[in-house]
C-alpha positions in Angstrom: 108.7 31.1 68.2 106.8 33.6 66.1 105.1 33.3 62.8 106.8 36.2 61.0 104.3 36.2 58.2 101.4 37.1 60.5 100.5 40.8 60.6 100.0 42.7 63.9 96.9 44.3 65.2 96.5 47.8 66.6 94.4 49.1 69.5 94.0 52.3 71.4 93.8 52.5 75.2 92.7 55.6 77.0 93.7 56.3 80.6 90.9 58.4 82.0 91.7 60.3 85.2 89.5 62.4 87.5 89.4 63.6 91.0 86.6 61.8 92.9 86.0 61.6 96.7 89.2 63.7 97.3 91.3 61.1 95.5 93.0 60.8 92.1 91.2 58.0 90.3 91.4 56.1 87.0 88.5 54.4 85.1 88.9 50.7 84.7 86.7 48.1 83.1 86.6 44.4 83.9 87.6 42.0 81.1 84.9 39.5 80.1 87.2 37.5 77.7 90.5 35.8 77.9 93.3 36.5 78.3 93.0 38.0 81.8 89.3 37.3 82.0 88.0 39.0 85.2 91.0 41.3 85.5 90.6 45.1 85.5 91.9 47.0 82.4 92.1 50.4 80.8 89.2 51.2 78.4 90.3 50.5 74.9 89.4 48.8 71.6 90.6 47.9 68.1 91.0 50.7 65.5 88.4 50.6 62.8 89.6 50.6 59.2 88.0 54.0 58.6 89.7 55.7 61.6 93.0 57.3 62.3 94.5 57.0 65.8 93.0 60.2 67.3 89.5 59.4 66.0 89.7 56.0 67.5 90.8 57.4 70.9 88.0 60.0 70.9 85.4 57.3 70.0 86.5 55.0 72.8 86.5 57.9 75.3 83.0 58.9 74.1 81.7 55.3 74.3 83.1 54.8 77.8 82.3 58.2 79.5 80.0 60.0 77.1 82.5 62.9 77.2 84.2 64.6 74.3 85.1 68.1 75.8 88.4 67.2 77.4 92.2 67.5 77.4 93.4 64.4 75.5 97.0 63.6 74.7 98.7 60.8 72.8 100.9 59.2 75.4 103.1 56.5 74.0 103.0 53.4 71.7 103.5 50.1 73.5 104.7 47.3 71.3 106.4 44.6 73.3 105.9 41.4 71.3 105.0 39.6 74.6 102.6 42.2 76.0 99.8 39.9 74.9 99.9 36.1 74.8 97.0 35.6 72.3 98.1 37.9 69.5 100.7 40.4 68.3 99.0 43.6 69.4 100.5 47.1 69.4 98.6 49.7 71.3 98.7 53.5 71.1 97.9 54.9 74.5 96.2 58.2 75.2 95.3 59.9 78.5 92.5 62.3 79.4 92.0 64.5 82.4 88.3 64.9 83.1 86.2 66.9 85.7 84.1 64.6 87.8 81.0 66.7 87.0 81.5 66.0 83.3 81.8 62.3 83.6 78.7 60.3 82.7 79.9 57.0 84.2 77.9 54.9 86.7 79.9 52.5 88.8 79.0 48.9 88.3 80.6 45.5 88.7 82.3 45.9 85.3 83.1 49.6 85.2 84.3 51.6 88.1 86.9 54.1 89.4 90.0 53.0 91.2 92.5 55.1 93.2 95.5 55.5 91.0 97.9 54.9 93.9 96.1 51.7 95.0 95.4 49.7 91.9 94.1 46.2 91.7 96.0 43.5 89.6 95.6 44.7 86.0 95.6 43.0 82.6 98.4 43.1 80.1 100.9 46.0 80.7 98.2 48.4 81.8 99.8 49.2 85.1 102.9 50.4 83.2 100.6 52.5 80.9 98.9 54.2 83.9 102.2 54.9 85.6 103.5 56.5 82.4 100.4 58.7 82.0 100.9 59.9 85.6 104.5 60.7 84.8 103.5 62.6 81.7 100.8 64.5 83.6 103.4 65.6 86.2 105.7 66.8 83.4 102.8 68.8 81.9 102.4 70.6 85.2 105.8 72.2 84.6 104.7 73.5 81.1 101.2 74.6 81.9 98.5 74.1 84.5 96.8 71.1 83.0 95.4 70.2 86.5 92.6 72.8 85.8 91.0 70.1 83.5 90.2 68.3 86.8 88.6 71.3 88.4 85.2 72.9 88.1 85.2 75.9 85.7 85.2 78.1 88.7 87.4 77.1 91.5 89.3 78.4 94.6 93.1 78.4 94.9 92.7 75.8 97.6 90.9 73.5 95.2 93.6 74.1 92.6 96.4 73.3 95.1 94.6 70.1 96.1 94.5 68.9 92.5 98.3 69.5 92.2 98.9 67.6 95.4 96.9 64.6 94.2 98.8 64.5 91.0 102.2 65.0 92.6 101.3 62.7 95.5 102.8 65.1 98.1 101.8 68.1 100.2 102.7 71.5 98.8 103.5 74.7 100.7 100.4 76.9 100.5 102.2 80.2 100.3 104.6 79.2 97.6 101.9 77.5 95.6 99.6 80.5 95.6 102.5 82.8 94.5 103.2 80.5 91.5 99.5 80.0 90.8 98.7 83.7 90.6 101.6 84.1 88.1 100.1 81.4 85.9 99.3 82.5 82.4 95.6 82.3 81.7 94.5 82.3 85.3 91.7 84.9 85.8 90.3 86.2 89.0 86.5 86.5 89.1 84.3 88.9 91.1 82.7 85.9 92.8 83.2 83.8 95.9 82.7 80.2 96.9 79.4 79.3 98.6 80.9 77.1 101.2 78.8 77.4 104.4 81.3 76.0 106.9 84.2 78.1 105.8 84.9 81.7 105.0 84.0 82.4 101.3 87.0 82.3 99.1 87.7 84.1 95.9 86.9 82.1 92.7 89.1 81.9 89.6 88.9 80.4 86.1 91.3 79.7 83.3 91.1 81.2 79.9 92.2 79.2 76.9 95.6 77.6 77.3 98.1 76.6 74.5 100.0 73.4 75.3 102.7 74.0 72.6 102.8 70.2 71.9 102.3 68.5 68.6 101.2 65.4 70.5 98.6 67.2 72.5 95.0 67.7 71.5 92.9 70.1 73.5 89.3 69.9 72.6 87.1 72.5 74.3 83.8 74.1 73.8 83.9 75.8 77.1 82.3 79.2 77.2 83.9 82.3 78.7 82.6 83.2 82.2 
């Protein structure tokens, strides 16, 4: 069935997640070549001979979003021999949580955001990869507040709670959430308030640098203290 003398190829795929229009969304690109021509897929590409895995993932992210100041984590290596029908391809998947204000992506017929809970038919095993990235993000919420990577640098507790709700896909109790949020390591209250005109101004918060305590996690930040 297989030609055992043929070597495999290696790619990186990056699941790029943001909050846009009050929904958790993932960036997808439309394939222009077979297999799965016309299907939506996760941004990715083959690894160059001069790159290691992390360098390739950062390059793909930069090329697709023009962003390099993000939380990026190596997710998992997917290597089912039948994941592609045209070649033996192993992919190392990463995922990134990005603020909408930092994303330099213009929706088009070939590149656009899709709601993560309402995905179109995807190429290859990309649905499985996205679902795995969502699972990992939820696990990270138990370790540290990674959801802040989806928020503006200054945010209200209501905005923080909404980010958690979108990730968990459920409504959270406001009182309990605020109690836990205020106990979060790295959360800092500012002497500033939101400028919302239709609501009572709310206290603003920010996060100082956070350690993820994970050898598989890469936190790249040039964010200035506020």
